[in-house]
N, CA, C and O of each residue as an XYZ file, in Angstrom:
628
protein
N     -25.934     -9.674    106.513
C     -26.400     -8.699    105.535
C     -25.410     -8.642    104.372
O     -24.199     -8.751    104.565
N     -25.939     -8.471    103.179
C     -25.126     -8.395    101.976
C     -25.621     -7.231    101.129
O     -26.821     -6.963    101.082
N     -24.712     -6.546    100.468
C     -25.130     -5.437     99.627
C     -24.327     -5.394     98.339
O     -23.136     -5.084     98.333
N     -25.012     -5.713     97.253
C     -24.394     -5.605     95.934
C     -24.069     -4.146     95.645
O     -23.079     -3.850     94.976
N     -24.889     -3.240     96.142
C     -24.678     -1.811     95.896
C     -23.328     -1.342     96.425
O     -22.632     -0.581     95.753
N     -22.950     -1.787     97.619
C     -21.670     -1.384     98.203
C     -20.516     -1.918     97.362
O     -19.554     -1.198     97.096
N     -20.609     -3.171     96.948
C     -19.564     -3.764     96.134
C     -19.454     -3.032     94.802
O     -18.351     -2.800     94.308
N     -20.586     -2.672     94.227
C     -20.585     -1.921     92.972
C     -19.935     -0.562     93.164
O     -19.187     -0.106     92.299
N     -20.206      0.084     94.275
C     -19.586      1.383     94.570
C     -18.066      1.244     94.720
O     -17.309      2.050     94.180
N     -17.632      0.227     95.449
C     -16.193      0.010     95.634
C     -15.525     -0.226     94.287
O     -14.473      0.346     94.003
N     -16.124     -1.055     93.471
C     -15.577     -1.351     92.143
C     -15.544     -0.096     91.279
O     -14.552      0.171     90.602
N     -16.620      0.666     91.304
C     -16.675      1.897     90.510
C     -15.652      2.919     90.950
O     -15.012      3.555     90.112
N     -15.485      3.088     92.252
C     -14.467      4.008     92.758
C     -13.075      3.583     92.294
O     -12.280      4.403     91.835
N     -12.800      2.297     92.423
C     -11.488      1.777     92.051
C     -11.237      1.979     90.556
O     -10.146      2.387     90.160
N     -12.230      1.699     89.738
C     -12.075      1.818     88.287
C     -11.946      3.259     87.820
O     -11.494      3.518     86.704
N     -12.343      4.197     88.675
C     -12.263      5.611     88.311
C     -11.120      6.338     89.022
O     -11.146      7.559     89.182
N     -10.119      5.563     89.445
C      -8.927      6.169     90.023
C      -9.093      6.670     91.440
O      -8.280      7.463     91.916
N     -10.127      6.223     92.117
C     -10.383      6.665     93.484
C     -10.142      5.500     94.442
O     -11.013      5.110     95.219
N      -8.929      4.965     94.357
C      -8.592      3.769     95.119
C      -8.696      3.986     96.627
O      -9.191      3.117     97.345
N      -8.237      5.132     97.107
C      -8.287      5.415     98.548
C      -9.731      5.391     99.037
O     -10.028      4.825    100.089
N     -10.623      6.008     98.271
C     -12.028      6.035     98.642
C     -12.622      4.624     98.623
O     -13.477      4.298     99.447
N     -12.169      3.789     97.684
C     -12.650      2.401     97.613
C     -12.255      1.629     98.876
O     -13.060      0.886     99.437
N     -11.014      1.812     99.311
C     -10.547      1.131    100.528
C     -11.316      1.648    101.737
O     -11.697      0.868    102.609
N     -11.545      2.957    101.796
C     -12.303      3.534    102.913
C     -13.732      2.998    102.941
O     -14.277      2.730    104.012
N     -14.334      2.844    101.770
C     -15.697      2.319    101.713
C     -15.726      0.858    102.159
O     -16.673      0.427    102.816
N     -14.693      0.101    101.805
C     -14.596     -1.288    102.255
C     -14.555     -1.349    103.781
O     -15.230     -2.175    104.394
N     -13.760     -0.471    104.387
C     -13.681     -0.432    105.857
C     -15.052     -0.130    106.470
O     -15.454     -0.736    107.463
N     -15.755      0.820    105.853
C     -17.082      1.163    106.358
C     -18.046     -0.012    106.197
O     -18.896     -0.254    107.054
N     -17.904     -0.728    105.100
C     -18.744     -1.899    104.845
C     -18.569     -2.936    105.951
O     -19.539     -3.561    106.381
N     -17.333     -3.117    106.408
C     -17.062     -4.046    107.507
C     -17.735     -3.555    108.786
O     -18.382     -4.325    109.496
N     -17.572     -2.261    109.070
C     -18.148     -1.691    110.297
C     -19.670     -1.813    110.332
O     -20.249     -2.071    111.387
N     -20.313     -1.630    109.193
C     -21.770     -1.710    109.120
C     -22.234     -3.159    109.233
O     -23.367     -3.418    109.639
N     -21.370     -4.096    108.879
C     -21.707     -5.504    109.023
C     -22.194     -6.194    107.764
O     -22.806     -7.259    107.834
N     -21.925     -5.593    106.611
C     -22.328     -6.221    105.364
C     -21.443     -7.413    105.048
O     -20.260     -7.434    105.388
N     -22.027     -8.398    104.397
C     -21.290     -9.565    103.938
C     -20.653     -9.241    102.597
O     -21.285     -8.639    101.729
N     -19.410     -9.641    102.434
C     -18.692     -9.369    101.199
C     -18.551    -10.635    100.367
O     -18.563    -11.745    100.898
N     -18.418    -10.456     99.052
C     -18.218    -11.596     98.175
C     -16.854    -11.486     97.488
O     -16.075    -10.573     97.762
N     -16.589    -12.428     96.600
C     -15.300    -12.449     95.908
C     -15.046    -11.162     95.129
O     -13.898    -10.739     94.988
N     -16.102    -10.539     94.625
C     -15.945     -9.322     93.842
C     -15.578     -8.131     94.723
O     -14.814     -7.258     94.313
N     -16.124     -8.101     95.926
C     -15.762     -7.057     96.879
C     -14.270     -7.148     97.190
O     -13.544     -6.157     97.113
N     -13.826     -8.357     97.544
C     -12.417     -8.546     97.887
C     -11.503     -8.288     96.689
O     -10.442     -7.680     96.831
N     -11.916     -8.749     95.515
C     -11.112     -8.522     94.319
C     -10.908     -7.045     94.036
O      -9.802     -6.617     93.709
N     -11.971     -6.268     94.160
C     -11.888     -4.828     93.897
C     -11.024     -4.108     94.927
O     -10.179     -3.286     94.571
N     -11.234     -4.416     96.193
C     -10.476     -3.696     97.224
C      -9.001     -4.106     97.210
O      -8.136     -3.280     97.499
N      -8.700     -5.358     96.881
C      -7.299     -5.774     96.782
C      -6.620     -5.122     95.577
O      -5.440     -4.779     95.639
N      -7.360     -4.952     94.489
C      -6.822     -4.240     93.331
C      -6.517     -2.793     93.708
O      -5.495     -2.242     93.301
N      -7.407     -2.183     94.487
C      -7.178     -0.815     94.956
C      -5.922     -0.750     95.820
O      -5.114      0.166     95.668
N      -5.752     -1.707     96.719
C      -4.554     -1.740     97.575
C      -3.285     -1.862     96.730
O      -2.286     -1.198     97.006
N      -3.327     -2.703     95.711
C      -2.174     -2.849     94.828
C      -1.848     -1.558     94.108
O      -0.679     -1.190     93.990
N      -2.865     -0.868     93.627
C      -2.657      0.407     92.934
C      -2.080      1.466     93.861
O      -1.282      2.304     93.441
N      -2.488      1.424     95.123
C      -1.998      2.392     96.118
C      -0.654      1.988     96.722
O      -0.047      2.753     97.471
N      -0.192      0.778     96.389
C       0.990      0.188     97.038
C       0.785      0.124     98.547
O       1.716      0.320     99.329
N      -0.450     -0.152     98.932
C      -0.851     -0.175    100.346
C      -0.695     -1.594    100.894
O      -1.679     -2.296    101.126
N       0.546     -1.998    101.094
C       0.838     -3.358    101.542
C       0.217     -3.641    102.915
O      -0.347     -4.714    103.125
N       0.316     -2.705    103.833
C      -0.239     -2.910    105.176
C      -1.728     -3.179    105.140
O      -2.212     -4.102    105.794
N      -2.457     -2.378    104.381
C      -3.903     -2.583    104.278
C      -4.216     -3.882    103.543
O      -5.158     -4.592    103.897
N      -3.425     -4.188    102.522
C      -3.619     -5.449    101.809
C      -3.421     -6.647    102.721
O      -4.167     -7.623    102.643
N      -2.422     -6.573    103.581
C      -2.184     -7.666    104.540
C      -3.344     -7.788    105.531
O      -3.733     -8.895    105.901
N      -3.893     -6.646    105.958
C      -5.035     -6.687    106.877
C      -6.243     -7.356    106.218
O      -6.953     -8.140    106.847
N      -6.462     -7.035    104.947
C      -7.576     -7.655    104.219
C      -7.310     -9.144    104.048
O      -8.229     -9.955    104.163
N      -6.054     -9.511    103.775
C      -5.685    -10.922    103.653
C      -5.973    -11.650    104.974
O      -6.525    -12.751    104.972
N      -5.602    -11.038    106.084
C      -5.867    -11.649    107.396
C      -7.375    -11.798    107.620
O      -7.829    -12.816    108.142
N      -8.133    -10.803    107.232
C      -9.590    -10.872    107.349
C     -10.134    -12.014    106.490
O     -11.026    -12.750    106.911
N      -9.587    -12.151    105.287
C     -10.016    -13.200    104.358
C      -9.832    -14.598    104.924
O     -10.633    -15.491    104.645
N      -8.795    -14.793    105.708
C      -8.520    -16.133    106.241
C      -9.634    -16.621    107.162
O      -9.727    -17.810    107.465
N     -10.479    -15.688    107.602
C     -11.594    -16.052    108.476
C     -12.915    -16.153    107.707
O     -13.983    -16.214    108.317
N     -12.847    -16.171    106.385
C     -14.069    -16.221    105.580
C     -14.084    -17.462    104.691
O     -13.114    -18.218    104.629
N     -15.189    -17.648    104.018
C     -15.330    -18.749    103.064
C     -14.629    -18.457    101.744
O     -14.597    -19.316    100.862
N     -14.071    -17.267    101.594
C     -13.459    -16.864    100.323
C     -11.958    -17.129    100.257
O     -11.320    -16.841     99.245
N     -11.399    -17.671    101.320
C      -9.943    -17.840    101.360
C      -9.426    -18.794    100.290
O      -8.263    -18.693     99.898
N     -10.253    -19.713     99.807
C      -9.830    -20.652     98.769
C     -10.408    -20.313     97.398
O     -10.343    -21.134     96.483
N     -10.961    -19.135     97.243
C     -11.552    -18.714     95.980
C     -10.447    -18.312     95.000
O      -9.567    -17.525     95.349
N     -10.487    -18.845     93.783
C      -9.436    -18.585     92.791
C      -9.389    -17.108     92.403
O      -8.310    -16.571     92.154
N     -10.533    -16.454     92.349
C     -10.591    -15.038     92.011
C      -9.899    -14.200     93.089
O      -9.115    -13.301     92.783
N     -10.196    -14.504     94.335
C      -9.603    -13.786     95.462
C      -8.101    -14.097     95.558
O      -7.296    -13.198     95.802
N      -7.730    -15.360     95.368
C      -6.315    -15.729     95.396
C      -5.518    -14.997     94.338
O      -4.410    -14.531     94.602
N      -6.073    -14.891     93.142
C      -5.397    -14.173     92.054
C      -5.245    -12.696     92.397
O      -4.211    -12.093     92.109
N      -6.272    -12.110     93.012
C      -6.200    -10.705     93.422
C      -5.134    -10.502     94.501
O      -4.441     -9.484     94.507
N      -5.005    -11.464     95.405
C      -3.945    -11.382     96.424
C      -2.558    -11.456     95.791
O      -1.670    -10.680     96.146
N      -2.369    -12.383     94.860
C      -1.077    -12.505     94.164
C      -0.745    -11.181     93.475
O       0.378    -10.687     93.572
N      -1.722    -10.617     92.787
C      -1.523     -9.344     92.086
C      -1.184     -8.221     93.065
O      -0.250     -7.453     92.829
N      -1.933     -8.122     94.158
C      -1.698     -7.061     95.137
C      -0.305     -7.168     95.737
O       0.426     -6.179     95.788
N       0.072     -8.368     96.195
C       1.408     -8.534     96.780
C       2.502     -8.223     95.768
O       3.512     -7.611     96.113
N       2.307     -8.641     94.526
C       3.309     -8.375     93.487
C       3.473     -6.880     93.244
O       4.595     -6.380     93.162
N       2.364     -6.171     93.131
C       2.423     -4.727     92.897
C       3.062     -4.002     94.068
O       3.698     -2.964     93.889
N       2.893     -4.546     95.268
C       3.465     -3.940     96.472
C       4.907     -4.404     96.718
O       5.472     -4.160     97.784
N       5.494     -5.076     95.717
C       6.896     -5.529     95.768
C       7.149     -6.567     96.854
O       8.264     -6.678     97.365
N       6.123     -7.319     97.203
C       6.258     -8.387     98.193
C       6.103     -9.729     97.471
O       5.142    -10.466     97.690
N       7.073    -10.020     96.609
C       6.984    -11.179     95.722
C       6.981    -12.496     96.505
O       6.351    -13.460     96.070
N       7.658    -12.556     97.626
C       7.648    -13.786     98.432
C       6.244    -14.069     98.970
O       5.814    -15.221     99.009
N       5.536    -13.026     99.383
C       4.158    -13.214     99.836
C       3.273    -13.648     98.675
O       2.396    -14.495     98.844
N       3.497    -13.074     97.500
C       2.739    -13.475     96.309
C       2.977    -14.955     96.009
O       2.038    -15.694     95.713
N       4.234    -15.376     96.088
C       4.563    -16.792     95.858
C       3.871    -17.697     96.877
O       3.341    -18.750     96.523
N       3.880    -17.285     98.123
C       3.255    -18.090     99.178
C       1.768    -18.264     98.908
O       1.238    -19.372     98.992
N       1.099    -17.163     98.582
C      -0.336    -17.245     98.272
C      -0.547    -18.155     97.072
O      -1.420    -19.023     97.091
N       0.248    -17.958     96.032
C       0.092    -18.744     94.805
C       0.280    -20.237     95.083
O      -0.518    -21.060     94.635
N       1.316    -20.576     95.810
C       1.593    -21.984     96.093
C       0.510    -22.630     96.947
O       0.266    -23.831     96.835
N      -0.143    -21.842     97.799
C      -1.188    -22.375     98.681
C      -2.562    -22.424     98.021
O      -3.498    -22.992     98.583
N      -2.690    -21.840     96.843
C      -3.993    -21.839     96.172
C      -4.381    -23.266     95.807
O      -3.622    -23.977     95.149
N      -5.563    -23.676     96.238
C      -6.030    -25.028     95.940
C      -6.591    -25.123     94.530
O      -6.631    -26.205     93.944
N      -7.021    -23.998     93.989
C      -7.500    -23.932     92.611
C      -6.720    -22.845     91.893
O      -6.459    -21.780     92.452
N      -6.352    -23.121     90.661
C      -5.673    -22.116     89.845
C      -6.351    -22.086     88.486
O      -6.957    -23.065     88.049
N      -6.233    -20.930     87.822
C      -6.699    -20.794     86.455
C      -5.680    -19.951     85.686
O      -4.644    -19.575     86.235
N      -5.965    -19.661     84.443
C      -4.995    -18.913     83.642
C      -4.736    -17.528     84.245
O      -3.634    -16.995     84.114
N      -5.741    -16.946     84.900
C      -5.572    -15.628     85.520
C      -4.577    -15.700     86.681
O      -3.703    -14.841     86.797
N      -4.700    -16.704     87.530
C      -3.782    -16.821     88.671
C      -2.360    -17.104     88.199
O      -1.409    -16.532     88.733
N      -2.202    -17.982     87.203
C      -0.867    -18.252     86.665
C      -0.267    -16.989     86.059
O       0.913    -16.698     86.254
N      -1.086    -16.241     85.322
C      -0.595    -15.016     84.685
C      -0.257    -13.953     85.731
O       0.712    -13.211     85.570
N      -1.045    -13.880     86.790
C      -0.751    -12.910     87.861
C       0.621    -13.180     88.463
O       1.376    -12.247     88.733
N       0.945    -14.452     88.674
C       2.254    -14.784     89.237
C       3.366    -14.493     88.229
O       4.419    -13.972     88.596
N       3.133    -14.826     86.968
C       4.112    -14.555     85.913
C       4.403    -13.054     85.818
O       5.563    -12.643     85.797
N       3.354    -12.246     85.760
C       3.515    -10.790     85.674
C       4.186    -10.252     86.932
O       5.023     -9.352     86.860
N       3.822    -10.800     88.073
C       4.456    -10.373     89.323
C       5.956    -10.603     89.305
O       6.732     -9.731     89.695
N       6.356    -11.772     88.853
C       7.793    -12.032     88.739
C       8.450    -11.016     87.812
O       9.475    -10.428     88.154
N       7.862    -10.816     86.652
C       8.468     -9.915     85.665
C       8.550     -8.484     86.189
O       9.578     -7.826     86.025
N       7.482     -7.994     86.816
C       7.460     -6.624     87.325
C       8.448     -6.409     88.470
O       8.852     -5.280     88.751
N       8.826     -7.489     89.118
C       9.758     -7.385     90.238
C      11.185     -7.774     89.858
O      12.038     -7.959     90.726
N      11.438     -7.896     88.550
C      12.794     -8.154     88.077
C      13.209     -9.607     88.057
O      14.399     -9.908     87.959
N      12.243    -10.523     88.148
C      12.543    -11.953     88.145
C      12.053    -12.582     86.841
O      11.187    -13.457     86.838
N      12.633    -12.114     85.736
C      12.176    -12.550     84.411
C      12.393    -14.044     84.194
O      11.573    -14.701     83.553
N      13.479    -14.580     84.717
C      13.733    -16.013     84.546
C      12.647    -16.844     85.234
O      12.185    -17.843     84.683
N      12.242    -16.430     86.434
C      11.177    -17.132     87.137
C       9.856    -17.007     86.385
O       9.041    -17.930     86.388
N       9.650    -15.854     85.739
C       8.430    -15.653     84.957
C       8.362    -16.654     83.807
O       7.310    -17.238     83.546
N       9.485    -16.848     83.123
C       9.516    -17.803     82.012
C       9.327    -19.223     82.548
O       8.623    -20.028     81.937
N       9.949    -19.532     83.680
C       9.794    -20.870     84.269
C       8.343    -21.159     84.629
O       7.847    -22.259     84.385
N       7.665    -20.179     85.205
C       6.278    -20.427     85.607
C       5.370    -20.535     84.384
O       4.335    -21.200     84.430
N       5.756    -19.887     83.301
C       5.000    -20.032     82.050
C       5.015    -21.490     81.595
O       3.980    -22.045     81.225
N       6.196    -22.103     81.627
C       6.289    -23.503     81.227
C       5.593    -24.429     82.237
O       4.989    -25.432     81.855
N       5.684    -24.086     83.509
C       5.000    -24.878     84.536
C       3.483    -24.807     84.346
O       2.774    -25.798     84.523
N       3.009    -23.636     83.988
C       1.587    -23.447     83.713
C       1.123    -24.395     82.606
O       0.075    -25.032     82.716
N       1.910    -24.477     81.555
C       1.549    -25.350     80.438
C       1.638    -26.830     80.832
O       0.802    -27.639     80.430
N       2.654    -27.170     81.617
C       2.773    -28.561     82.088
C       1.575    -28.968     82.938
O       1.215    -30.143     82.997
N       0.967    -27.992     83.591
C      -0.209    -28.258     84.427
C      -1.515    -28.188     83.637
O      -2.600    -28.236     84.218
N      -1.410    -28.075     82.321
C      -2.589    -28.158     81.468
C      -3.333    -26.861     81.210
O      -4.464    -26.888     80.725
N      -2.724    -25.726     81.523
C      -3.374    -24.436     81.294
C      -2.843    -23.808     80.011
O      -1.634    -23.677     79.820
N      -3.764    -23.425     79.140
C      -3.401    -22.774     77.884
C      -3.269    -21.274     78.114
O      -4.178    -20.654     78.665
N      -2.161    -20.686     77.704
C      -1.997    -19.237     77.883
C      -2.948    -18.457     76.982
O      -3.245    -18.877     75.864
N      -3.423    -17.318     77.482
C      -4.226    -16.431     76.645
C      -3.290    -15.368     76.053
O      -2.080    -15.409     76.273
N      -3.852    -14.429     75.310
C      -3.033    -13.409     74.651
C      -2.249    -12.561     75.655
O      -1.099    -12.200     75.403
N      -2.873    -12.244     76.789
C      -2.187    -11.434     77.797
C      -0.999    -12.203     78.384
O       0.074    -11.638     78.593
N      -1.202    -13.484     78.645
C      -0.119    -14.317     79.178
C       1.036    -14.364     78.183
O       2.197    -14.215     78.563
N       0.714    -14.571     76.920
C       1.760    -14.642     75.889
C       2.527    -13.325     75.783
O       3.753    -13.324     75.680
N       1.805    -12.210     75.809
C       2.473    -10.904     75.775
C       3.380    -10.700     76.974
O       4.465    -10.129     76.858
N       2.927    -11.172     78.120
C       3.719    -11.018     79.352
C       4.984    -11.856     79.319
O       6.042    -11.390     79.742
N       4.894    -13.096     78.820
C       6.087    -13.943     78.775
C       7.054    -13.449     77.708
O       8.266    -13.593     77.864
N       6.544    -12.873     76.635
C       7.427    -12.282     75.612
C       8.197    -11.115     76.226
O       9.387    -10.944     75.961
N       7.525    -10.323     77.038
C       8.191     -9.219     77.740
C       9.294     -9.751     78.652
O      10.381     -9.177     78.718
N       9.014    -10.845     79.352
C      10.017    -11.450     80.233
C      11.221    -11.948     79.432
O      12.367    -11.780     79.848
N      10.946    -12.557     78.287
C      12.039    -13.047     77.430
C      12.885    -11.873     76.919
O      14.111    -11.964     76.856
N      12.219    -10.774     76.558
C      12.945     -9.581     76.106
C      13.822     -9.025     77.224
O      14.946     -8.587     76.981
N      13.302     -9.047     78.447
C      14.105     -8.578     79.582
C      15.331     -9.461     79.792
O      16.419     -8.962     80.077
N      15.155    -10.757     79.653
C      16.281    -11.670     79.782
C      17.314    -11.436     78.688
O      18.517    -11.441     78.947
N      16.832    -11.230     77.458
C      17.739    -10.996     76.342
C      18.541     -9.720     76.538
O      19.724     -9.670     76.200
N      17.905     -8.690     77.083
C      18.616     -7.420     77.292
C      19.675     -7.555     78.382
O      20.665     -6.824     78.372
N      19.481     -8.471     79.314
C      20.482     -8.696     80.362
C      21.737     -9.368     79.817
O      22.837     -9.192     80.341
N      21.542    -10.147     78.745
C      22.660    -10.889     78.185
C      23.524    -10.067     77.267
O      24.631    -10.486     76.926
N      23.052     -8.905     76.855
C      23.788     -8.052     75.910
C      24.950     -7.375     76.594
O      25.685     -6.619     75.959
């Protein structure tokens, strides 16, 4: 069984600052037996990151490993973001390195994760690695790497 309505509700709750309710609805969705898609996982992982709910995020990650979505670039990027926000940068790196597909969003998620966790030098390095791998940065990526460079410059003063 699949329900777009449930996924829409989870996304709407998360976007309206009701992250806890979004995670609770996801749990209920599992209990009822609905099939989830990349958007369901993306929304609930974003909610976990906002709540700094590392334990719940890890449980969802474990659940994901048993689904067809484990290699989805959208879901992988959401995992990188969630782990980074929860200050588990090593887990974010592991997910990122294991991703079979990457896009500018996944590269930027890792870059921002490094910067938010105080690893500005790694953020700049991954920016250059992203370009070497043929990905063009978007405006958000450029703003993020400029922030990382500013953080590095302030350390040198």
